[in-house]
N, C-alpha and C positions, 0 to 999 in steps of 0.2 A: 882643442877649439869647442867639440862638440861636448865635450861636459861643461864648459862655462854657459852654452845657449840653454842645454837641459835645466841647467840649475839657476836661471833665469827665468826660463819658460814655469819651471815649477812653484818659483818665488811668487809668481802674480798668476798661476793658477789657482782656484778658491776650489774647495774639497768638493766634489759631487756626491751625492748622495744617490741611493737604489733604493726604490723602493719594495719592500718585500710581504709576503703573507698572503691571503686571501679574505676576503669578508667574508665574513662567521655569521650573516644576517641578524645582527642583533639591532637593527634601527635606529641605534643611538645616534649616528650619523646624521638622520631624517629628522629628529625630532632635537636636536641641540644645536641648531646653525647659526654661527655669526654671518652676517653679509656686511660685506664691507664698501664704502662707496669708492667712487672712481679715484679719489686720491688715498688710497690706500687705508683710513680709518676706519672704524666699526662702526656702524648704523646705531644713534643713539635715539634719535626721534623717529615718529611717524612721517614727517613730510619728507626724510631723507628715503625714507624705506616706498614712498608713494613714487617719488621721482627715479628711484630703479627700477620698479615697474614698469613706468613709460619707457623706461630705457630698454628692458628684454620682459618680453613676455611670461618667459618663465618662471618668474619670478611670482606671478600672481597665482601660483601655486602654493606659496606661502604666507602665513599668517603669525603675528604675533604670541608668543605663549610665555615670555618671561623676558627676565632682566639679568644677565651677567653680576659677580662681585662688582666689575669696573664698571656698570651703568650702560653698557651695552646690552641691544637687543635680542634674545633670543628667537629664532623661529623654528616653525614644525611646517613638515611637509603635508598639504591634504593627499597626497596622491600613496601615501603607504598605507596599505592595510592591517588587519591583527594580526597577520600572519608576518610582518614587516618585508615584504616584498613590495616592489612599486608598482603599481597599476598601468604607469607611462612608461615604462623601462626602454623601450625602442626609442620614443620621443624626446628622452627626458634631458634637462640641460647641461651643457660644456660641464659646469660645475659641479656637477654630481657625476658626468663622467670621467672628471680628474681627481677624484677624490679619492685618500687623501694626494693631494698635488705635492708636488717634491719644490717648496719653494725652501731657496735655502737660507735666505734671510731669517724664515719662522723658524727653520731647523737648528742654524746655528745659534741662537735665543732661547732654545731648550723647548720648542715648538716641538708635540707629536700627536698623534691620533688620539681620537678619544678613550678611555678607559674601555675595554674589554671588546675593543677594534681589531679584529685581527690582520690589519696592515702593521708595520712596522717601516723604520727606515737604517740604513746602516751607511758610511760613509764607502764611497767606490773604490778607496785605496784604503790602507790601513794606516796610521800613523808613522810606523816604522821606515816605511817606503818613501815618506818625506824627508826621511833622515837622511836618505842614500844619497 
């Protein structure tokens, strides 16, 4: 009976990921930022960005610095200095504290930290363990 319960539990349990590595202070995550609206869609207009800034004061540190190939706006943080250090490190927002976030949907769809980032993700369990 235990084996059946174990099988069904593992069958419906999605793979979990572990964040590994460490920040190598390249500053890329502070200069190539995608922001997402409440519906989970990337910000593509200045109007959306203004609404986000009203919702959370930490977003006032960002400015529009370009567009991605998909049309989403890219942002840069005003608080990063020339040595890739955050000037407000101890008061930074939650998004900065959690970068790179372990978002299972993002990772399953091929998402990864920016090139040069010292962080990476690995599955919590190896594929072989799901077959046992």
